[in-house]
C-alpha positions in Angstrom: 4.3 -15.9 11.4 7.3 -16.9 9.3 5.2 -19.2 7.2 2.5 -16.5 6.8 5.1 -13.9 5.9 6.5 -16.2 3.2 3.0 -16.9 1.9 2.2 -13.2 1.6 5.6 -12.4 0.1 5.2 -15.2 -2.5 1.7 -13.9 -3.4 2.9 -10.3 -3.9 6.0 -11.4 -5.7 4.0 -13.5 -8.2 2.4 -10.3 -9.6 3.7 -9.3 -13.0 5.3 -5.8 -13.3 2.5 -3.3 -13.5 -0.1 -5.6 -11.9 -1.9 -4.4 -8.7 -2.1 -7.1 -6.1 -2.9 -7.0 -2.4 -2.9 -9.6 0.3 -5.5 -9.2 3.0 -4.7 -10.9 6.3 -7.7 -11.6 8.6 -5.7 -13.3 11.4 -5.0 -16.8 12.7 -3.4 -17.8 9.3 -6.4 -16.7 7.2 -6.0 -14.4 4.3 -6.5 -13.9 0.6 -5.0 -12.3 -2.4 -6.9 -9.5 -4.3 -5.9 -8.5 -7.8 -7.2 -5.3 -9.4 -8.0 -6.6 -13.0 -8.9 -3.3 -14.5 -7.1 -0.3 -13.1 -9.4 2.3 -14.8 -12.4 1.0 -12.8 -11.3 3.4 -10.0 -11.7 6.5 -12.3 -15.3 7.3 -11.3 -14.3 6.9 -7.6 -11.6 9.6 -7.7 -12.2 12.9 -6.1 -12.4 15.9 -8.4 -8.9 17.0 -7.4 -7.2 13.6 -8.0 -5.5 12.8 -11.3 -6.5 9.7 -13.3 -2.7 9.1 -13.6 -3.0 7.6 -10.0 -4.5 4.4 -11.4 -0.9 2.9 -11.7 -0.2 3.1 -8.0 -1.1 0.1 -5.7 -1.5 2.5 -2.8 -3.9 4.7 -4.7 -6.0 1.7 -5.6 -6.0 0.5 -2.0 -7.0 3.9 -0.7 -9.7 4.6 -3.3 -11.2 1.3 -4.2 -10.9 -0.8 -1.0 -10.6 1.6 1.9 -12.8 4.5 0.7 -15.4 2.8 -1.5 -15.7 -0.7 0.1 -14.8 -0.1 3.8 -16.0 3.5 3.8 -12.7 4.8 5.3 -11.6 8.0 3.6 -8.0 8.4 4.7 -8.1 12.1 3.8 -10.6 12.7 6.6 -9.2 13.3 10.0 -11.9 11.2 11.7 -11.0 8.2 9.5 -7.3 8.4 10.5 -8.1 6.5 13.7 -9.0 3.4 11.6 -5.8 3.1 9.7 -2.3 2.5 10.9 0.8 2.1 8.6 3.4 -0.4 9.6 6.6 -1.1 7.7 7.2 -4.3 9.6 5.2 -7.3 8.3 5.7 -9.4 11.4 4.4 -6.6 13.6 1.3 -6.2 11.5 0.6 -9.9 11.4 0.9 -10.3 15.2 -1.3 -7.2 15.9 -4.0 -8.8 13.7 -3.5 -12.2 15.4 -3.8 -10.5 18.9 -7.0 -8.7 17.9 -5.5 -5.3 18.2 -6.0 -4.8 14.4 -9.0 -6.2 12.5 -7.1 -6.9 9.4 -4.0 -6.0 7.5 -3.4 -5.1 3.8 0.0 -5.9 2.3 1.1 -4.6 -1.1 4.2 -4.2 -3.2 6.3 -1.1 -2.8 5.6 1.8 -5.1 8.0 1.8 -8.0 10.5 4.7 -8.0 9.8 5.1 -11.7 6.1 5.7 -11.0 6.8 8.2 -8.3 9.2 10.1 -10.6 6.8 10.0 -13.6 3.9 11.3 -11.6 6.0 13.9 -9.8 7.3 15.2 -13.1 3.7 15.6 -14.2 2.8 17.5 -11.0 0.5 14.8 -9.7 -0.1 14.9 -6.0 0.6 11.5 -4.6 -1.6 9.8 -2.0 -0.6 9.2 1.6 2.2 6.7 2.0 3.0 6.5 -1.7 6.6 7.0 -0.9 6.6 4.9 2.3 9.8 3.1 1.6 13.2 2.9 3.3 15.8 4.1 3.6 14.5 7.6 3.4 16.8 9.7 1.3 18.1 12.0 4.0 18.6 9.2 6.6 20.2 7.1 3.9 22.7 9.8 3.2 23.5 10.6 6.9 23.4 7.1 8.4 24.7 4.7 5.7 28.4 4.6 4.8 29.4 5.1 1.2 31.8 2.4 0.0 34.8 3.7 -1.8 
């Protein structure tokens, strides 16, 4: 798992700023890297209430292009929720795929804070898990010490 984690991290880290890259893990050490070459290809796939500004977000590309339009899993639909689980721990996700509990795992780079801020300032509603990063602001303020 350590070797696989390093391989995935290297693939994601190799993306230039602003590029959208995913790593799909199929289990037993098998996986591949997917790069979205043209972000605007997702525009016709967006729901009427979704902003075209979302094309800059890896998580929006994953939800719209891959999950919804390729795998037919609409994460906005309650019935589809049973097919998707979010894990922050890479090792846990890898082992759950290897054990057969999960069919596959998608890994992506974290959403850039600047993108969240820019979209929020424009009033764009962010997709599920667009701000799934740690520490959460409130827990960071309560749990973590400030150095003087």
